C-alpha positions as CSV (number, residue, x, y, z in Angstrom):
1,X,0.0,0.0,0.0
2,X,1.1,3.6,-0.6
3,X,1.6,6.2,2.1
4,X,-0.5,5.7,5.2
5,X,-1.5,8.3,7.8
6,X,-3.4,7.7,11.1
7,X,-5.4,10.6,12.4
8,X,-7.0,10.7,15.9
9,X,-10.0,12.9,16.5
10,X,-10.9,12.8,12.8
11,X,-14.6,13.2,13.3
12,X,-14.5,17.0,13.2
13,X,-12.4,20.2,13.1
14,X,-8.7,19.9,12.5
15,X,-8.7,16.1,12.3
16,X,-11.4,16.1,9.6
17,X,-9.7,18.8,7.6
18,X,-6.3,17.1,7.9
19,X,-7.8,13.9,6.5
20,X,-9.1,15.8,3.5
21,X,-5.8,17.5,2.8
22,X,-3.6,14.5,3.3
23,X,-5.9,12.5,1.0
24,X,-5.1,15.2,-1.6
25,X,-1.4,14.3,-1.1
26,X,-2.2,10.6,-1.8
27,X,-2.2,9.3,1.7
28,X,-4.4,6.3,2.5
29,X,-6.0,7.1,5.8
30,X,-6.7,5.4,9.1
31,X,-9.4,7.7,10.6
32,X,-10.1,7.4,14.3
33,X,-12.7,8.8,16.6
34,X,-15.6,8.0,18.9
35,X,-18.5,8.8,16.5
36,X,-19.1,6.1,14.0
37,X,-21.5,8.0,11.8
38,X,-19.0,10.9,11.4
39,X,-16.2,8.5,10.4
40,X,-18.6,7.0,7.9
41,X,-19.4,10.4,6.5
42,X,-15.8,11.4,6.2
43,X,-14.8,8.1,4.6
44,X,-17.5,8.5,1.9
45,X,-16.1,12.0,1.1
46,X,-12.5,10.8,0.6
47,X,-11.2,9.5,-2.7
48,X,-8.5,7.3,-1.0
49,X,-8.6,4.0,0.8
50,X,-9.7,4.5,4.4
51,X,-9.8,2.3,7.5
52,X,-12.1,3.4,10.3
53,X,-11.2,2.8,13.9
54,X,-13.8,3.6,16.6
55,X,-12.3,4.1,20.1
56,X,-11.7,6.6,22.9
57,X,-8.1,7.6,23.3
58,X,-8.3,7.7,27.1
59,X,-9.3,4.0,27.2
60,X,-5.9,2.3,27.3
61,X,-7.3,-1.1,26.6
62,X,-9.5,0.2,23.8
63,X,-6.5,1.9,22.2
64,X,-4.5,-1.3,22.3
65,X,-7.4,-3.3,20.9
66,X,-8.0,-0.9,18.1
67,X,-4.4,-0.6,17.0
68,X,-3.9,-4.3,17.2
69,X,-6.9,-4.8,14.9
70,X,-5.2,-2.9,12.1
71,X,-4.7,-5.4,9.2
72,X,-1.2,-6.2,8.2
73,X,-1.6,-4.3,4.9
74,X,-2.2,-1.1,6.9
75,X,0.4,-1.4,9.6
76,X,3.2,0.5,7.9
77,X,2.0,3.9,9.1
78,X,4.1,6.8,7.8
79,X,2.4,9.6,9.6
80,X,0.6,9.8,13.0
81,X,-1.4,12.9,13.7
82,X,-2.1,13.1,17.4
83,X,-5.1,15.4,17.1
84,X,-7.6,14.1,19.6
85,X,-8.0,16.7,22.4
86,X,-10.5,18.6,24.4
87,X,-11.1,21.5,26.8
88,X,-13.7,21.5,29.5
89,X,-14.8,24.5,31.4
90,X,-13.1,27.9,32.0
91,X,-13.1,28.6,35.7
92,X,-10.7,29.5,38.5
93,X,-8.8,26.5,39.9
94,X,-10.6,26.8,43.2
95,X,-13.9,26.5,41.4
96,X,-12.8,23.8,38.9
97,X,-14.7,20.6,38.2
98,X,-12.5,17.6,38.9
99,X,-14.3,15.5,36.3
100,X,-13.3,18.2,33.7
101,X,-9.7,18.0,34.9
102,X,-9.7,14.2,34.5
103,X,-11.1,14.5,31.0
104,X,-8.5,17.0,29.8
105,X,-5.5,15.1,31.3
106,X,-6.8,11.7,30.2
107,X,-7.4,12.8,26.6
108,X,-4.9,15.5,25.9
109,X,-1.9,13.8,27.7
110,X,-2.5,10.2,28.4
111,X,-4.5,9.5,25.2
112,X,-1.7,11.0,23.1
113,X,0.8,8.8,24.9
114,X,-1.3,5.6,24.6
115,X,-1.7,6.0,20.8
116,X,1.9,7.0,20.3
117,X,3.2,4.1,22.3
118,X,1.2,1.7,20.1
119,X,2.3,3.2,16.8
120,X,5.9,4.4,17.2
121,X,7.7,1.1,17.7
122,X,6.7,0.1,14.2
123,X,8.1,3.4,12.8
124,X,11.4,2.8,14.6
125,X,11.6,-0.8,13.3
126,X,11.0,0.5,9.7
127,X,13.4,3.4,10.2
128,X,11.1,6.2,9.1
129,X,7.9,7.9,10.1
130,X,6.5,11.3,11.2
131,X,4.6,12.1,14.4
132,X,2.6,15.4,14.4
133,X,1.4,16.4,17.9
134,X,-1.4,19.0,18.0
135,X,-0.6,21.3,20.9
136,X,-1.9,24.8,21.5
137,X,-0.8,28.3,22.3
138,X,-2.0,27.2,25.8
139,X,1.0,25.0,25.9
140,X,3.3,28.0,25.5
141,X,1.6,30.5,27.8
142,X,-0.9,30.3,30.6
143,X,-4.1,32.5,30.6
144,X,-6.6,33.2,33.4
145,X,-9.0,30.4,34.2
146,X,-7.1,28.1,31.8
147,X,-5.2,26.4,34.6
148,X,-5.6,22.6,34.0
149,X,-6.2,22.9,30.2
150,X,-3.0,24.9,29.9
151,X,-1.2,22.4,32.1
152,X,-2.3,19.6,29.8
153,X,-1.0,21.4,26.7
154,X,2.2,22.3,28.4
155,X,2.6,18.6,29.0
156,X,2.1,18.0,25.3
157,X,4.8,20.5,24.6
158,X,7.2,18.6,26.9
159,X,6.3,15.2,25.5
160,X,6.8,16.5,22.0
161,X,10.3,17.7,22.9
162,X,11.2,14.6,24.8
163,X,9.8,12.4,22.0
164,X,12.0,14.2,19.4
165,X,15.1,13.6,21.6
166,X,14.3,10.0,22.2
167,X,13.7,9.3,18.5
168,X,16.7,11.1,17.3
169,X,18.7,8.7,15.1
170,X,15.8,6.4,14.4
171,X,14.6,8.2,11.2
172,X,11.4,9.2,12.9
173,X,10.5,12.9,12.8
174,X,8.5,14.6,15.5
175,X,6.7,17.9,15.0
176,X,4.2,20.0,17.0
177,X,1.5,22.4,15.7
178,X,0.2,24.9,18.3
179,X,-2.8,26.8,17.0
180,X,-4.3,30.0,18.5
181,X,-8.0,30.7,18.0
182,X,-9.5,28.2,15.5
183,X,-13.3,28.2,14.9
184,X,-14.3,24.6,15.4
185,X,-16.4,22.6,17.9
186,X,-13.7,23.3,20.5
187,X,-15.4,26.1,22.3
188,X,-18.8,24.4,22.1
189,X,-17.3,21.4,24.0
190,X,-15.5,23.7,26.4
191,X,-18.8,25.5,27.3
192,X,-20.8,22.3,27.4
193,X,-23.0,23.0,24.4
194,X,-23.6,26.7,25.1
195,X,-23.7,27.9,21.5
196,X,-24.1,31.6,22.3
197,X,-21.0,31.6,24.6
198,X,-19.1,29.5,22.0
199,X,-19.9,31.9,19.2
200,X,-18.8,34.8,21.3
201,X,-15.2,33.5,21.4
202,X,-14.9,34.1,17.7
203,X,-16.8,37.4,17.3
204,X,-15.2,40.6,15.9
205,X,-12.3,39.0,14.0
206,X,-11.4,36.4,11.4
207,X,-10.5,33.3,13.4
208,X,-8.4,30.5,11.9
209,X,-10.3,27.7,10.2
210,X,-9.6,24.0,10.6
211,X,-8.3,24.0,7.1
212,X,-5.8,26.7,7.9
213,X,-4.2,24.4,10.5
214,X,-4.5,21.4,8.3
215,X,-2.7,23.2,5.5
216,X,0.2,23.7,7.9
217,X,0.2,20.1,8.9
218,X,0.3,19.2,5.2
219,X,3.2,21.5,4.6
220,X,5.2,19.9,7.5
221,X,4.7,16.3,6.4
222,X,5.6,17.1,2.8
223,X,9.0,18.5,3.6
224,X,12.1,16.6,2.3
225,X,13.3,13.7,4.4
226,X,16.2,15.7,5.9
227,X,13.9,18.5,7.0
228,X,12.0,18.4,10.3
229,X,9.9,21.4,11.3
230,X,10.0,20.7,15.0
231,X,7.5,23.2,16.4
232,X,5.1,25.9,15.1
233,X,2.6,28.4,16.4
234,X,-0.2,29.5,14.1
235,X,-2.4,32.5,14.9
236,X,-5.1,34.4,13.1
237,X,-3.7,37.8,12.1
238,X,-5.9,39.5,14.7
239,X,-4.3,37.5,17.5
240,X,-1.0,38.3,19.2
241,X,-1.1,36.1,22.3
242,X,-3.7,34.0,24.1
243,X,-5.5,37.0,25.6
244,X,-4.6,39.7,23.0
245,X,-7.0,39.7,20.1
246,X,-8.0,42.7,17.9
247,X,-11.8,42.6,17.9
248,X,-13.3,45.2,15.6
């Protein structure tokens, strides 16, 4: 089989857009997520071969079972996009919901590690591969009420750097993409379905789209073998930092 990419969180947003753009580059795709109907919808839209895996990245046994179920013809994964992630709530630490904290740490940090640990040994054995970790500007700076979410994305930043060091000399590249404000389902999840509050996050300026971020991912994975873009931050033009946005 030709080039293969595995994308977690492919049922919406950046993951969905990345699948579309990597398909344009000729990658056959292993698309992963929790919503079967969305994976079916995406698969029907793509012109390349697809394999659908339904699992929750925070379920360690489920991750192992799903990855082990990949047929031999699909096992030579060239690109892993660790996109699955979430934010829950926006409150002061002393008012935080511990269930929200668990969800963010389990998905953003442990889920990324579970998937990577299942995929990367094969890349090392084959002597090539590329891991793209989707971080956040929240992994570079902390903003008020972001506490645990920012901590989880700082962990992704640290894991990304440590992973790149550990894999040095194996032929496996490691990159991170850290978006600022991207208009996806992100804020709708954070605010637990409050659409008005979610829309307010993106009012008064042109936010990034999922395809803006996916286009950067495409650029990174299509560089020559000897080039590794190790880390990037992508903002909308109106944004200068987590809390500095020019809203007209």
